[in-house]
N, C-alpha and C positions, 0 to 999 in steps of 0.2 A: 422529380428526380433528374429529368433531362436538363432542366435549367441549372441545377446545381453542377451537373457534370460539365455543362457548357462553360461554367465559370472557370474551369481548369484550362480552357483553351488560351493560347497566347494572345488571341485577338480580344479576349475579354478584359474589361477594366478591373475585374476582381482577381485576375490571374495570380498576382503576387500574394495576396492575402489568402486565397484558397489553397495554394501550395504550402504556405507557411502553416496553415491550419491542418493540412494533411500530414505534414511532418510532426506537428504536435500530437495529432491523433495516433500516429504510429508509435511515438514514444510512450504515450499513455497506455496503449494496449500492451506494449512490451513489459512495462513496469507492472501493470495490473496482473498479467499472466504470471510473471516471475514471483511477485509478492504473494499472490493467491496460492500458488503451488507451495511456496516455502512455509507460509503461515498455516494454511488449512490442511494441506496434505503432509508435508514433511515434518513440521514441528508439533502439530496437534496430536493429542492422545486422550483416550478416555481416562481422565485423571482419577476419579473415584475408584474405578475398577482396578487400575494399576496400583494405586496406593494401598488398597485392601491386601493385595498380595505382598507388597513390600512390608507393611506393618506386621503381617502375619509372620514373615520370615525374621524380622527384627525381634519380635517378641520371643521367638524360639532361639534367638542368639545366632541365627544362621546368616551372618553378615555377608559372607562370601557368595552365597547363593542369591542374596538380594542384589549384590553388586553385579553378578552375572545377568540377572534379570534386567537390570538397567542397561548393561552393555549390549543386550540383545536388541535394543532400540536406540542406537547411538545418535541418531539424527533428531530424535524427539527432544523437545525443550525440557520438560519436567524430568524425564529419566536422566538426562545429562547433569542436571543440578543435584538430583538425589544421589547419583553416583559419586559426585564430588564430596558429598557429606558422608558417604559410606566408606570411601577409600581409607581414611584414617583408622576406621574401626577394623578394617581387614588387615592393615599393616600392623596393628597392635601398638604396644607401648603405652606410655602414660598419657591418657587423654582426659580432657575436661570440656566443659561446655564451650569455652572460647575457641578451642582448637577446631571443634566440629563446626561452629558458627562461621569461623573464618573460611573453612573449606567450602561451605555452602555459599557464602558471599562471593568467593572467587568464581565458583561455577555460575552463579547468577550473573555476575558481571561479564562473563563470556557469552552467555546466551541472550540476554535482553537486548544489547545493541544490534545483534544480528536479526532479531525479531522486528525491531523498529526501523532499521535502515531502509531508505528509499520510499517507504510508504508515504511520508510527508510530501514527496514530489508530486503525488497525485493531486493534492490540494493546490499546490502551486500551479500545476498544469491547468487545472480548472480555471484559475484566475487569469492565467496567460491566454488561454483560448478565448475567454470572454473579452479580454482587452483587445486581442487581435481582431476578433469579430467586430468590436466597437470601432476600431480604426478603419476597417473595411466599410462600416456603415457611414462613418464621417466622409470617407473618400467618395462613396457613392452619392451622398448628398451634395458634395462639392461639384461632382460631375453634373448632377441634375440641375442645380441652381445655375451653374455656368452655362448650360445649354439654353436656358431661358434668356440669359443676358447677351448671348452672341448675336451680333447684327450681321446681316448679309447672307443668311442661309434660309432655305425655305422651311415651311411648316413641317414637312415630312421628316427632314433631317433633324429639326429640333425635337420632334416627337421621338425619333430614334435615340437621340442622345439622352433625352429625359428618361426613357424607358431603360436604357442601359445603366444610367446612374441609380435608378430605383432598384433595378435587378441586382446590381452590385451591393447596394446597402442591405437588401433583404437576404441575399444568399450568404453573405459573410456573417451576418447576425445569426442566421439559422445554423450555419456550420459551427460557429463558435459555441453556441448553446448546446448543439448536439454532441460536442466533445465535453463541455464543462459539466453537464448534468450527470452523465455516467461516471465521470471522474470523481465527482463529489460523493456519489452513492457508493462507489467501490471503496474510496478512501474511508468513508464512515464505517462501512462494514469491516474492512480489514483492521482499522484502528480499534474498533470495539472488540474484535476477535483477539487482537494482540493484548489488549488490556485484560481480557478474560484469562488468557494463558498466563500472563504475569501474576494475576491475582491467585490463580491456582498454584503457581510456584511458591508464592509467599505463604499461602495457607498451609499447604501440605509439607513444606520444608520446616515450618515452625512446629507443626505437630510431630514431624519425624524427629527433630532435635529434642523435643521434650520427651518423646518416647525413648530415644537412645540414652539420654542422660538419666532418665528414670530407671534404666536397666543397669546403670553402673553402680 
């Protein structure tokens, strides 16, 4: 750990690459925290339990109460889409399958982009961190090979330069991988969680539309 921290020193050959990787790591952590909160905490809901209540109210024809239940969780993804489908029923008037479907589609188009935004940056950050680490590796190897070819310096100085080059190569590689691996893991988890929420929206809204139109 002390060698990695020493890489951030201005005297270190790895200085530029280590600070670039630190900046990338900070961005990765910020995006991971924000996206995790939005997807796991803010948007997620126990869909089966929630929809049991909604379907029960819809079967009774109590659309207003079902809409109020959705509005009680306005930040959750599924309730927002379901609420969009229920609003035409509460307003009344001449309704058909297409009207309700359009309302649900409108709600879905509002919710899904917000679920997906910025998550893809984590995959990009994983690649960028790996490439910056690779650049540091190449730079360290250049320093190491150059130290061997320098004429007119003693063996101790050559050994110091060689060790500095190898240290630069190894530290930047390690730092890049230490950022890339968590970024990929977090991206995969959040991506799968987002797909699950979207699948729940598709499944339950289709069932709800069929239930509503069956009651007309």
